[in-house]
FINUMI-941815 format. One record per residue (C-alpha): x negated, y negated, z negated. Coordinates in steps of 0.2 Angstrom, whole numbers, plus 2048, in hexadecimal, padded with zeros to 3 digits. Example, Ala and Ser with C-alpha at 12.3 -4.5 7.8 and 13.67 -1.06 7.14 Angstrom:
// residues 2
px	py	pz
7C2	816	7D9
7BC	805	7DC
//
This chain:
// residues 511
px	py	pz
EC7	6CB	A44
ECC	6DA	A39
EC5	6EB	A3E
ED4	6F6	A42
ED7	708	A40
EDA	712	A50
EEC	714	A4B
EEE	702	A49
EE7	6FE	A5A
EEE	70B	A65
EFF	70E	A6C
F08	71F	A68
F10	728	A77
F1D	735	A72
F1D	745	A7D
F2D	750	A7C
F24	760	A83
F33	768	A8A
F35	75A	A96
F24	753	A9A
F1C	75F	AA6
F1F	771	AAB
F10	77A	AB1
F17	78C	AB4
F27	789	ABD
F33	78E	AAF
F3B	77D	AAE
F35	779	A9D
F26	76E	A99
F17	775	A91
F05	772	A89
EFC	774	A9A
F08	768	AA2
F04	75B	A94
EF2	75E	A97
EF5	75B	AAA
EFD	74A	AA7
EF1	743	A9A
EE9	737	AA6
EFB	72F	AA9
EFC	72C	A96
EEA	725	A96
EED	71A	AA5
EFD	713	A9E
EF2	70D	A90
EF8	717	A81
EEB	71F	A76
EF5	72B	A6B
EFF	73A	A71
F0D	740	A65
F13	751	A6A
F24	756	A64
F25	768	A5C
F1B	776	A65
F1C	783	A58
F24	795	A5A
F37	792	A59
F48	79A	A5E
F4B	789	A65
F5C	787	A5E
F57	775	A5A
F4A	774	A68
F3A	777	A5D
F40	76F	A4D
F44	780	A46
F33	788	A44
F2F	79B	A41
F1C	798	A40
F13	788	A3B
F03	78E	A41
F06	795	A53
F0C	78E	A64
F1D	792	A6B
F1A	79D	A7A
F24	793	A86
F18	785	A83
F08	790	A84
EFC	796	A77
EEE	790	A6C
EE2	790	A7A
EED	784	A83
EEE	779	A74
EDB	779	A72
ED9	775	A84
EE6	766	A82
EDD	760	A72
ECC	760	A7B
ED3	758	A8B
EDB	74A	A81
ECC	746	A76
EC1	746	A86
ECC	738	A8C
ECC	72E	A7C
EDD	734	A77
EE3	739	A66
EF0	746	A63
EFE	747	A56
F08	757	A52
F1A	757	A4C
F1A	75E	A3B
F2C	765	A35
F2A	768	A22
F3B	766	A1C
F43	776	A23
F3F	786	A2D
F48	791	A39
F53	79E	A31
F48	7AA	A3B
F38	7A5	A32
F31	7B4	A29
F31	7A9	A19
F44	7A7	A1A
F47	7B9	A1F
F3E	7BE	A0F
F47	7B1	A05
F58	7B7	A09
F54	7C9	A07
F58	7C9	9F5
F5A	7BD	9E6
F4A	7C4	9DE
F3F	7C3	9EE
F2F	7B9	9EA
F33	7AD	9F8
F45	7AA	9F2
F40	799	9EA
F37	794	9FA
F49	78D	A00
F57	785	9F7
F64	792	9F1
F73	78E	9E6
F82	797	9DE
F93	792	9E4
F9F	787	9DB
FB0	78D	9D7
FB7	785	9E7
FA9	789	9F3
F98	781	9F6
F8D	779	9E9
F8F	767	9EF
F99	75E	9FC
F8A	759	A06
F8C	757	A19
F7F	75E	A25
F77	753	A32
F80	75E	A3F
F90	760	A34
F9A	766	A2B
F91	76C	A1B
F7F	76E	A16
F82	77F	A0E
F83	790	A16
F89	79F	A0C
F7E	7AF	A0C
F8A	7BE	A09
F7C	7CA	A05
F75	7C0	9F6
F84	7B7	9F1
F7D	7A5	9F1
F7D	796	9FD
F6D	78F	A05
F6A	77D	A09
F68	777	A1B
F68	764	A1F
F69	768	A32
F6F	777	A3B
F74	786	A30
F65	78F	A38
F59	782	A31
F58	786	A1E
F50	779	A13
F3F	77D	A0B
F3D	77A	9F9
F2E	76E	9F7
F30	76F	9E4
F28	780	9E5
F15	77E	9E4
F13	78D	9F0
F1C	785	9FD
F12	775	9FB
F02	77F	9FC
F07	788	A0C
F0D	779	A15
EFE	76E	A10
EF2	77C	A15
EFB	77D	A26
EF7	76A	A28
EE5	76D	A24
EE4	77B	A32
EEA	770	A3F
EDF	762	A3A
ED0	76E	A3B
ED6	773	A4D
ED4	761	A52
EE5	758	A50
EE3	745	A4B
EF3	744	A41
F05	749	A3E
F16	741	A41
F20	748	A33
F32	74D	A37
F41	74A	A2C
F37	745	A1D
F46	73C	A15
F4E	74D	A13
F3F	756	A0B
F44	755	9F9
F57	757	9F7
F5D	757	9E5
F6C	763	9E4
F6D	761	9D1
F74	750	9D3
F84	756	9DB
F90	74F	9E7
F8D	741	9F3
F99	732	9F2
FA2	72B	A01
F99	71F	A0C
FA3	70F	A0C
F9D	70A	A1D
FA2	71A	A26
FB1	719	A32
FBA	726	A3C
FB1	728	A4D
FA0	726	A45
F94	735	A43
F9D	741	A37
F8D	744	A2D
F8D	732	A27
F9E	734	A1E
F95	736	A0E
F86	72C	A07
F77	738	A05
F71	730	9F5
F6B	741	9EE
F64	74A	9FE
F5A	73C	A06
F4C	731	A01
F4A	739	9F0
F3C	735	9E4
F33	746	9E6
F33	743	9F9
F27	735	9F7
F1B	741	9ED
F1B	74D	9FB
F16	73F	A07
F07	73B	9FB
F02	74E	9FC
F02	74D	A0F
EF8	73D	A0E
EEB	744	A03
EE9	753	A0F
EE8	747	A1E
EDA	73D	A16
ECF	74C	A13
ECA	749	A24
EC7	736	A26
ED0	72D	A34
EDF	738	A36
EF1	731	A37
F01	735	A2D
F10	72E	A36
F22	731	A2E
F34	732	A35
F3B	726	A28
F4D	71F	A28
F59	718	A1C
F59	706	A15
F4A	6FA	A18
F45	6FD	A06
F46	710	A08
F3A	70F	A17
F2E	703	A0E
F2D	710	A00
F25	71C	A0B
F15	711	A0D
F12	716	9FA
F10	70A	9EB
EFD	70B	9EF
EFF	70D	A02
EFC	71F	9FE
F0B	726	A08
F0D	725	A1B
F00	71B	A24
F0F	717	A30
F21	71A	A2A
F2B	719	A3A
F36	709	A3C
F46	70D	A45
F4E	6FC	A42
F4F	6F7	A54
F58	708	A58
F66	703	A4C
F6B	6F2	A51
F75	6EA	A5F
F68	6E1	A6A
F6D	6CF	A68
F60	6C2	A64
F66	6BE	A53
F66	6D0	A4E
F54	6D3	A55
F4E	6C3	A4C
F56	6C9	A3C
F4F	6DA	A3E
F3D	6D5	A41
F3C	6C8	A34
F44	6D3	A27
F38	6E1	A2B
F29	6D6	A2A
F2E	6CF	A1A
F31	6E0	A12
F20	6E7	A16
F15	6EA	A07
F04	6E1	A06
EF8	6EA	A12
F05	6F5	A1A
F04	6F7	A2D
F14	6F4	A37
F1B	700	A45
F29	6FF	A52
F32	70A	A5D
F40	707	A6A
F44	719	A6E
F41	72C	A6B
F48	73D	A6F
F57	73B	A63
F5F	72B	A69
F66	722	A78
F59	71C	A84
F54	70A	A82
F59	707	A95
F6A	70D	A91
F6C	704	A80
F67	6F3	A86
F69	6F5	A99
F5D	6F7	AA7
F5A	6E4	AA9
F55	6E2	A97
F4A	6F2	A96
F3B	6E8	A99
F40	6DB	A8C
F41	6E9	A7F
F30	6F1	A84
F28	6DF	A83
F2F	6DC	A72
F29	6ED	A6B
F18	6EB	A72
F16	6D9	A6D
F1C	6DB	A5B
F0F	6DD	A4D
F0A	6EF	A4A
F09	700	A52
F16	704	A60
F1C	715	A66
F22	718	A78
F2E	726	A7B
F29	72F	A8B
F33	728	A9A
F38	717	A92
F29	70F	A9B
F32	714	AAB
F43	70D	AA6
F4B	71E	AA6
F5E	71D	AA0
F67	72A	A95
F6D	737	AA1
F7F	73D	AA3
F7E	750	A9F
F8B	75B	AA7
F94	765	A9A
F8D	776	AA1
F7C	76F	A9F
F7D	769	A8D
F6F	771	A82
F6F	767	A72
F77	770	A63
F7D	760	A5C
F88	75C	A6B
F8E	76E	A6B
F93	76E	A59
F9B	75D	A59
FA1	75B	A6B
FA8	74B	A72
F9F	740	A64
F92	73A	A6F
F85	741	A64
F7B	74B	A70
F69	748	A73
F67	750	A84
F69	740	A8D
F59	739	A86
F4F	749	A88
F50	74C	A9B
F40	750	AA4
F33	743	AAA
F36	73E	ABD
F24	73F	AC4
F28	73E	AD7
F36	740	AE3
F34	752	AE6
F43	75E	AE2
F3C	762	AD0
F36	74F	ACF
F24	756	ACC
F2A	75C	ABB
F2D	76E	AC1
F2D	77A	ACF
F3C	783	AC7
F4D	77E	AC0
F4A	771	AB3
F52	774	AA2
F5C	764	AA3
F60	75A	AB2
F53	74D	AB7
F58	73B	AB5
F4F	72E	AC1
F4D	71C	ABC
F52	70D	AC7
F40	70A	ACC
F3E	71C	AD1
F33	72A	ACB
F21	727	AC5
F1A	729	AD7
F26	71C	ADE
F24	70E	AD0
F1B	700	ADA
F13	6F0	AD4
F24	6E8	AD0
F2A	6F7	AC6
F2D	6FA	AB3
F1E	706	AB2
F12	6F9	ABA
F19	6EC	AAE
F16	6F7	A9F
F05	6FB	AA4
F00	6E8	AA6
F09	6E4	A95
EFF	6F2	A8C
EEF	6EC	A94
EF2	6DB	A8E
EF7	6E1	A7C
EE7	6EC	A7B
EDC	6DD	A80
EE4	6D0	A75
EDF	6CD	A63
EEF	6C3	A61
EFA	6D2	A66
EEF	6DF	A5D
EEE	6D7	A4C
EF4	6C5	A4D
F02	6BE	A41
F14	6BD	A47
F1E	6AD	A47
F30	6AA	A4D
F31	69B	A58
F43	69B	A5E
F52	6A7	A5F
F60	69E	A67
F6C	6A0	A76
F65	6B1	A7A
F53	6AB	A7A
F47	6B3	A6E
F36	6AB	A6D
F28	6B0	A61
F16	6AD	A5F
F07	6B9	A5B
EF8	6B0	A55
EE6	6B5	A51
ED7	6AB	A4F
ED3	6A2	A5F
EE3	6A9	A68
EF5	6A5	A68
F02	6AE	A73
F14	6A9	A75
F21	6B7	A7A
F31	6B1	A81
F3F	6BD	A84
F4F	6B7	A8E
F5D	6C3	A89
F69	6B7	A92
F72	6B9	AA3
F6C	6A8	AA8
F5B	6A0	AA9
F54	698	A9A
F46	68B	A98
F35	693	A96
F2A	68D	A87
F1A	683	A8B
F0A	68C	A8F
F01	696	A9C
F09	6A6	AA2
EFF	6B5	A9E
F0C	6C2	AA3
F1E	6C2	AA9
F29	6D1	AAB
F30	6CA	ABB
F21	6C1	AC2
F2C	6B1	ABF
F27	69F	ABE
F31	690	AB8
F40	694	AAD
F42	6A5	AA6
F4D	6B0	AB1
F5A	6BB	AA9
F52	6CA	AA1
F40	6C3	AA2
F33	6C5	A95
F25	6B9	A97
F14	6B8	A8D
F0C	6A7	A8C
EFB	6A1	A85
EFC	690	A7C
//
């Protein structure tokens, strides 16, 4: 048996702080609310709490537009509340990850206010400024929120780059002063007790504007996300971006045992590159492959096997099925198959991340037009790009505010088919996920055993996890009809079934 690092053994639980627990009645979740609910996370069986951004921000992109990397946004509390959360989490054996947003700031950040004040300001080169071309912006690049990555600054006669909203100017990480400032910020939070960082939008951290225009993406079609019309070959996954990750890794390892987790996307090769040639990049580059496919058995099998085959020697896998930016898993695959999806993620090899509420089977909500908050939806209405449906508050009980708030919740509260947390009984999704996690955490085969596909036909996906002295078979019936169950002694069934696998059943057997 191999000794595992804590981040290889534990399950990460993502908390979206606006929507987890409100402690002061303003309808928005906060740090004191997270502290209040730490026992829930511990009792679920997760060991790591990843908290989405809590730094001071004008909230044009809900915390991903930062004005101070070293403070706490007042709507979430203050540094004393943060220290109390860290102390309470550690007392329960929980690790805490912060969301680090290094690729851009808010346009209200003091650095950018200085940078745009004049061309000769000392902080001018902290951001990416370019002269116009004869016909307009320096390049044809398209923003993630559309339509262009360039914003004209009349006062200084140049464009500044923004990969996201025009209020999120891109930092220039090729400037050593920017590097020093951001890396020192990481050191300060590590000294304050955090156990690691999830690094946001890392693929965008080193755009190379000198390479010029982007070519058309041949796979893009009308009706798809407009930001994908061009292939971002000069702005994403650039060579210097990997060097910035190595810088962050070196800071992370100044205190042994910390974790660096990255939001990585692109091709499979792109994602694997973030491990580093000598595994000196991210400990865990996020693997979003299960978010991007149609959930059929052939697609799942191909995705799992391709990912396993691509991993560098010694690299540790990671899996997710949901987050704050995508359609909820219960809506993507259907309520009946949500347990299958959770079983798949928790039984594959590597570190899984659960997005808050997915353990309850919460579907994506329908947000009335007058309740829409997401700037993406507001900028590109009618495209179905809004992220509000996956960010609705946690339903803790059946009270008017669902136990989330005594006030008016910032988004409507969506209750899953099995009810709020307080109503989820022994046959509920939550109860099943707790049993599944308990099994995973006690099984050498599931924690570190090898993966092997046993079958993937007729909507039935069967694979094995094998460690010395233990072999478990996981059978997932995606069909609408019963399927024969593999031989073996049932350890856990998502539907407490015996005999053939019922439609939508996940069954784990010992053989």
